[in-house]
C-alpha positions as CSV (number, residue, x, y, z in Angstrom):
1,M,155.4,-103.8,201.6
2,D,151.5,-102.9,201.3
3,I,150.9,-100.8,204.4
4,D,147.0,-100.9,205.6
5,K,145.6,-97.8,204.5
6,E,143.1,-98.4,207.4
7,L,145.8,-97.4,209.7
8,K,145.1,-94.7,211.9
9,I,147.8,-91.4,211.5
10,L,148.2,-88.7,213.9
11,I,150.0,-85.8,212.5
12,V,151.5,-83.4,214.8
13,D,153.1,-80.1,213.5
14,D,152.5,-76.5,215.1
15,S,152.7,-75.0,211.7
16,P,148.8,-75.3,210.2
17,G,150.6,-75.0,206.3
18,I,152.5,-77.8,207.2
19,R,149.7,-79.9,208.4
20,M,147.7,-79.4,205.7
21,V,150.5,-80.7,203.6
22,A,150.6,-83.7,205.1
23,K,146.8,-84.6,205.2
24,K,146.8,-84.1,201.3
25,I,149.8,-86.3,200.8
26,F,147.8,-89.1,203.3
27,D,144.8,-88.2,201.2
28,K,146.5,-88.5,197.8
29,L,148.1,-91.7,198.9
30,G,144.4,-93.1,199.9
31,F,144.9,-93.5,204.0
32,T,141.6,-92.1,204.9
33,N,142.0,-92.0,209.4
34,V,144.3,-88.9,209.4
35,S,144.1,-86.9,212.7
36,L,146.0,-83.4,213.4
37,A,147.4,-82.2,216.4
38,D,148.9,-78.7,216.9
39,D,151.5,-79.6,219.5
40,G,152.6,-82.3,221.7
41,T,150.7,-81.7,224.2
42,T,147.4,-81.3,222.3
43,A,148.9,-84.9,220.6
44,L,149.1,-86.8,224.3
45,E,145.6,-85.9,225.4
46,T,144.3,-87.1,221.8
47,L,146.8,-89.9,222.5
48,K,144.8,-90.9,225.8
49,V,141.8,-90.9,224.5
50,N,142.2,-92.7,220.9
51,A,143.9,-95.6,219.6
52,F,146.5,-94.7,216.8
53,D,148.9,-97.0,214.7
54,L,151.3,-94.3,213.6
55,V,152.4,-91.3,215.1
56,I,153.8,-88.7,212.8
57,A,155.5,-86.0,214.5
58,D,157.8,-82.5,214.0
59,M,161.1,-82.3,216.1
60,N,160.9,-78.6,217.2
61,M,157.4,-77.1,218.5
62,P,156.6,-75.0,221.2
63,K,154.9,-76.4,224.3
64,M,156.3,-79.7,224.1
65,P,158.7,-80.6,221.0
66,G,158.4,-84.1,219.0
67,I,161.5,-85.9,221.3
68,E,158.9,-84.8,224.3
69,L,156.1,-85.8,223.2
70,L,157.7,-89.4,222.2
71,S,159.3,-89.5,225.7
72,E,156.1,-89.7,227.3
73,M,154.2,-91.5,224.8
74,K,157.2,-94.4,226.3
75,K,156.3,-94.0,229.9
76,S,152.5,-95.2,229.2
77,E,152.3,-98.9,229.0
78,R,149.2,-97.9,226.3
79,L,151.1,-95.9,224.0
80,K,155.1,-97.2,224.3
81,D,154.8,-99.4,221.5
82,I,153.2,-97.1,218.9
83,P,155.7,-96.3,216.1
84,F,156.7,-93.1,215.9
85,L,158.1,-91.1,213.0
86,L,159.8,-88.2,213.8
87,V,159.7,-85.3,211.1
88,T,162.6,-82.5,211.4
89,A,164.5,-79.8,209.6
90,E,167.7,-80.7,211.8
91,E,170.6,-82.4,210.3
92,K,172.3,-82.2,213.1
93,Q,173.9,-85.8,213.9
94,D,173.7,-85.3,217.8
95,E,170.1,-84.2,217.5
96,I,169.5,-87.3,215.6
97,M,170.8,-89.4,218.0
98,T,169.0,-87.9,220.2
99,A,165.9,-88.8,218.6
100,I,167.4,-92.4,218.2
101,K,168.2,-92.9,221.7
102,A,164.6,-91.6,223.1
103,G,163.4,-94.9,220.8
104,V,161.9,-92.9,217.8
105,S,160.9,-95.7,214.6
106,N,162.5,-93.6,212.1
107,Y,163.0,-89.8,210.8
108,M,162.3,-87.8,208.2
109,P,163.6,-84.4,206.6
110,K,161.8,-81.9,206.0
111,P,160.3,-80.8,203.8
112,W,157.3,-83.1,203.2
113,N,157.6,-85.7,200.2
114,M,155.4,-88.6,199.5
115,K,157.7,-90.8,198.3
116,T,160.0,-90.4,201.2
117,L,157.1,-90.6,203.3
118,M,156.3,-94.4,202.0
119,K,159.9,-95.4,202.6
120,K,160.1,-94.6,205.7
121,M,156.7,-95.9,206.8
122,E,157.5,-98.9,204.7
123,R,160.5,-99.5,206.9
124,I,158.8,-98.7,210.4
125,F,155.9,-101.5,209.5
126,A,158.3,-103.9,207.9
127,F,160.7,-103.4,211.4
128,E,157.4,-104.1,213.7
129,Q,156.3,-106.8,211.5
130,E,159.8,-108.4,212.0
131,K,159.8,-107.5,215.9
132,K,156.6,-109.5,215.9
133,K,157.7,-112.8,214.7
134,R,161.3,-112.5,217.0
135,P,161.0,-114.4,220.9
136,K,160.6,-112.3,223.3
137,M,163.6,-112.4,225.8
138,S,162.6,-114.6,228.1
139,E,161.3,-117.0,225.8
140,N,165.2,-117.6,225.4
141,F,166.1,-118.0,229.0
């Protein structure tokens, strides 16, 4: 599946080094509309004034962790359907289940890896395309 290189992507991580690595990976992949935020609160403010096609956020951040950012996005009619990729160093099953229950589109382990990132994004957008093809629940009744 080809992913549109013009997608507007927001990367959220409290580590400047990780943000720069992520940005370089997207640059190498040919993505041109990548924005960066240093935590969930900054990301939420950015999301309120700019449209994005994908949010990629670290699970563990001060002020507002990735899961909390996702929860806040789900409360907003405008933000609730933006695909959300959670990046985590956590491998605890309960943490992953919490993310799934919160509505995460997919998750990716740290460290950032170009091949894994592309696979995760392909799965997210293939699923998004499939969702658009399905009839709405109300259409079935």
